[in-house]
N, C-alpha and C positions, 0 to 999 in steps of 0.2 A: 180946489178939489173937494170942498166941503159938501157940495151937492151930491157928488158921487158917494161919499161916505154915508150920507143920510139915505140916499136911495138904495144903496146896497143893504143897509140894515133893514130898511122898510121892506124891501122885496124878500129878503131872507126870512123875516118874521111872517110876512103874508103867505109865504110858501111853506111855512112850518119846518124850516131847516135850522139845524144848529150850526154853530161855528165849526164844530168838528166835522159835520157832514159836508160843509162847504169846502173845508180844507182837503178832505178825502177826495171829493169830486174834482178839485183842482190839482190833486196829486202834490200836495204841499203840507208842511207842518202847520199845525193849528196856530202857533204863535205868528207864523208868517201871514196867515190869513187875517188874523186879528189886526195886524198892522194896516191892512187895507181899510178896515172899519174905523180905526182910530186916526187915519190920515198920515201915518208915519212912513207908508210905502204905497206905491202905485202899482196896479197890476200890469203885466205885460199885455201886449195886444192879443196874444193867444188866450190868456186868461180872461181878458175883457170880453172877448167873443164867446167864450164858454159860459161866462156868467150871464150875458145877454140871452144866449140860447136857452139856458136852464130856466130862466124866469120868463122867457118868451116876450122880451122887451127889446127895444133897439139900443144900440150903443149910445146913440144921441140922447135917449131918455136917461140912461145911467149917468151920462156926463152933464146933464142939465141943459142940453141943447134942444130938447123937445119935451112936450108935456105928457106924452104917452108913448 
């Protein structure tokens, strides 16, 4: 799941979002969101869809199954 972590951080920074903003968008505590970025937790399907929609990328891209 390392590629997800890398792409999540990359997309968050490209879109000028803070970890706090991401947590608020996903309706979760900031420490819970940080676990996505450090790989100690994986998002639910619902949150994965929300992240992909926010960044206008595919779920396949976030998971490393596509290059764009």
